[in-house]
C-alpha positions as CSV (number, residue, x, y, z in Angstrom):
1,M,0.0,0.0,0.0
2,N,1.5,3.3,-1.0
3,S,1.7,6.3,1.4
4,H,-1.1,8.2,-0.4
5,I,-3.7,5.4,0.0
6,F,-2.6,4.8,3.6
7,A,-3.1,8.5,4.3
8,I,-6.6,8.4,2.8
9,Y,-7.5,5.4,5.0
10,L,-6.3,7.3,8.1
11,L,-8.2,10.4,7.2
12,S,-11.3,8.3,6.6
13,L,-11.4,7.0,10.2
14,P,-12.8,10.1,12.0
15,P,-15.7,10.8,9.6
16,L,-16.5,7.1,9.4
17,L,-16.6,6.6,13.1
18,L,-18.7,9.7,13.5
19,A,-21.2,8.4,10.8
20,I,-21.5,5.0,12.4
21,T,-21.9,6.4,15.9
22,F,-24.6,8.9,14.9
23,H,-26.5,6.2,13.0
24,E,-26.7,3.8,15.9
25,F,-27.2,6.4,18.6
26,F,-30.2,7.8,16.8
27,H,-31.8,4.4,16.4
28,G,-31.6,4.0,20.2
29,Y,-32.6,7.6,20.9
30,I,-35.8,7.5,18.8
31,A,-36.6,4.0,20.3
32,L,-36.4,5.6,23.7
33,R,-38.6,8.5,22.7
34,M,-41.1,6.0,21.4
35,G,-41.2,4.1,24.8
36,D,-38.4,1.5,24.5
37,P,-35.5,1.9,26.9
38,T,-33.7,-1.3,25.8
39,A,-30.8,0.6,24.0
40,K,-30.4,3.0,27.0
41,D,-30.3,0.1,29.4
42,A,-27.7,-1.6,27.3
43,G,-25.4,1.5,27.3
44,R,-25.9,2.1,23.6
45,L,-27.2,5.7,23.9
46,S,-23.6,6.9,23.7
47,F,-21.4,8.9,21.3
48,N,-18.5,6.6,22.2
49,P,-17.8,4.8,18.8
50,L,-16.4,1.8,20.6
51,R,-19.9,0.9,21.9
52,H,-21.2,0.6,18.3
53,I,-18.4,-0.8,16.2
54,D,-18.4,-4.3,14.7
55,P,-14.7,-4.9,13.9
56,I,-15.3,-6.9,10.7
57,G,-18.1,-4.6,9.5
58,F,-15.9,-1.6,10.1
59,I,-13.0,-3.0,8.2
60,A,-15.3,-3.9,5.3
61,L,-16.7,-0.4,5.3
62,I,-13.2,1.1,5.0
63,L,-12.1,-1.3,2.3
64,F,-15.2,-1.7,0.2
65,K,-17.5,1.2,1.4
66,F,-19.9,-1.5,2.5
67,G,-20.1,-2.5,6.1
68,W,-22.1,-2.6,9.3
69,A,-22.1,-1.8,13.0
70,R,-23.4,-3.6,16.0
71,P,-27.2,-3.4,15.8
72,V,-28.8,-1.4,18.6
73,P,-31.1,-3.7,20.7
74,I,-34.7,-2.8,20.3
75,T,-37.8,-4.3,22.0
76,P,-40.8,-3.3,19.8
77,A,-43.3,-4.5,22.4
78,N,-42.3,-1.5,24.5
79,F,-43.4,1.1,21.9
80,Y,-46.4,3.2,22.7
81,N,-47.5,2.7,19.1
82,Y,-45.9,-0.4,17.4
83,R,-46.2,0.7,13.8
84,Q,-45.1,4.3,14.4
85,G,-42.3,3.2,16.7
86,M,-40.9,0.7,14.2
87,L,-41.1,3.1,11.3
88,L,-39.5,6.0,13.1
89,T,-36.8,3.9,14.8
90,S,-35.9,2.1,11.5
91,L,-35.6,5.4,9.6
92,A,-33.8,7.2,12.3
93,G,-30.4,5.8,11.3
94,P,-30.5,6.7,7.6
95,F,-32.0,10.0,8.4
96,S,-29.3,10.8,10.9
97,N,-26.7,10.1,8.3
98,F,-28.3,12.5,5.8
99,L,-28.5,15.2,8.5
100,L,-24.8,14.6,9.3
101,A,-23.9,14.9,5.6
102,V,-25.3,18.4,5.5
103,P,-22.7,20.3,7.5
104,F,-19.9,18.5,5.6
105,G,-21.4,19.5,2.3
106,V,-22.1,23.1,3.5
107,L,-18.5,23.5,4.6
108,L,-17.3,22.3,1.2
109,R,-19.6,24.8,-0.5
110,I,-18.3,27.7,1.7
111,F,-14.7,26.7,1.3
112,P,-14.4,25.2,-2.2
113,N,-10.7,25.8,-2.6
114,L,-9.3,24.0,0.5
115,W,-7.9,21.4,-1.8
116,A,-5.6,24.0,-3.4
117,D,-3.7,24.5,-0.1
118,R,-1.3,21.7,0.7
119,L,-1.7,22.2,4.5
120,L,-5.5,22.3,4.3
121,M,-6.0,19.5,1.8
122,P,-6.4,16.8,4.6
123,V,-9.3,18.9,5.9
124,W,-10.8,19.0,2.4
125,I,-10.4,15.2,2.1
126,M,-12.1,14.6,5.5
127,L,-15.0,16.9,4.5
128,Q,-15.4,14.9,1.3
129,L,-15.2,11.6,3.1
130,G,-17.6,12.8,5.8
131,M,-20.2,13.9,3.3
132,S,-19.8,10.8,1.0
133,Y,-19.7,8.2,3.8
134,N,-22.9,9.6,5.4
135,L,-24.7,9.7,2.1
136,I,-23.5,6.1,1.3
137,L,-24.7,4.8,4.7
138,C,-28.0,6.6,4.2
139,A,-28.6,5.1,0.8
140,F,-27.3,1.6,1.7
141,N,-29.5,1.3,4.8
142,L,-32.6,2.2,2.8
143,I,-32.2,-0.9,0.7
144,P,-35.1,-3.3,1.7
145,I,-33.0,-6.4,2.5
146,P,-32.8,-7.5,6.1
147,P,-31.1,-6.6,8.4
148,L,-31.0,-3.1,6.7
149,D,-33.4,-0.5,8.0
150,G,-35.3,-0.2,4.7
151,S,-36.6,-3.7,5.1
152,K,-38.2,-3.0,8.5
153,A,-39.9,0.1,7.1
154,L,-41.1,-1.7,3.9
155,F,-42.7,-4.7,5.6
156,L,-44.7,-2.4,7.9
157,F,-46.7,-1.3,4.8
158,L,-47.0,-4.7,3.1
159,P,-50.1,-6.9,3.6
160,A,-50.0,-9.7,6.2
161,R,-49.8,-12.3,3.5
162,Y,-46.2,-11.3,3.0
163,A,-45.2,-12.2,6.6
164,R,-43.8,-15.5,5.4
165,I,-41.5,-13.8,3.0
166,E,-40.4,-11.3,5.7
167,F,-39.6,-14.2,8.1
168,W,-37.5,-16.0,5.4
169,L,-35.7,-12.8,4.6
170,E,-35.0,-12.0,8.2
171,R,-33.5,-15.5,8.5
172,Y,-31.3,-15.4,5.3
173,G,-31.1,-11.7,4.5
174,F,-27.6,-11.2,5.9
175,I,-26.3,-14.1,3.8
176,I,-28.0,-12.7,0.7
177,L,-26.6,-9.3,1.4
178,I,-23.1,-10.5,1.8
179,G,-23.4,-12.7,-1.3
180,L,-24.6,-9.8,-3.4
181,M,-21.8,-7.6,-2.1
182,V,-19.2,-10.1,-3.0
183,F,-20.8,-10.7,-6.4
184,E,-20.8,-7.0,-7.1
185,Q,-17.1,-6.7,-6.2
186,L,-16.1,-9.7,-8.4
187,T,-18.2,-8.8,-11.4
188,G,-18.4,-5.1,-11.3
189,I,-22.2,-5.3,-11.9
190,P,-23.6,-2.3,-9.9
191,I,-26.3,-4.1,-7.9
192,F,-26.0,-1.7,-5.0
193,W,-23.9,1.0,-6.4
194,G,-26.5,1.5,-9.2
195,W,-28.7,3.0,-6.5
196,I,-26.1,4.4,-4.1
197,N,-23.9,6.3,-6.5
198,P,-26.8,8.3,-8.1
199,F,-28.2,9.0,-4.6
200,K,-24.7,10.1,-3.3
201,N,-23.9,12.2,-6.4
202,F,-27.3,13.9,-6.6
203,L,-27.5,14.9,-2.9
204,G,-23.7,15.6,-2.7
205,K,-23.9,18.1,-5.6
206,I,-26.9,19.8,-3.9
207,L,-25.1,20.1,-0.6
208,S,-21.5,20.9,-1.7
209,G,-22.1,22.5,-5.2
210,T,-19.9,19.9,-6.9
211,L,-19.9,16.1,-7.4
212,P,-18.3,14.2,-4.6
213,I,-14.9,13.0,-5.5
214,I,-15.2,9.9,-3.3
């Protein structure tokens, strides 16, 4: 690995840890607001990234821009309103990543020439990474394959006759997800990136004024 790539990996760590921490914290926070203290009782309402990181998922996210964190424990039976609680708690993570992408993008728009200063270029790279990683996590988690958040929201609106499909996907969804990720890496067929890249580029350009470089 050359020094340039290694530097990019190092610079990616702070914005990536921040994105993961916000995502998981807000799952637990919204669950608490909806009546479920499970995440709070488990010590997961924390901005300490060590409480949320899954080591393998974190490494995968750095290397492949796909990965996962430790899921926040939720007890839906505690919700004041089951459907509303499930919907808001599920969407809290992706929405938090979108909100976190906003200040990164705004700073890039306000200071568009940071890249031209050798001393400030690392700051520009971290802003780019912060915006891009958060938009990637937002888009990725909206994909309706368990255990991603989009699946939980989707099945709330499907008729009860689809419960068997939901149960099957909950059982095998993670394996399907990993299999599709590996297939995409090996073949270059944009199964996920066909959705994630347009999402990232469209919102990234709106926020920062230019297409994300990462």
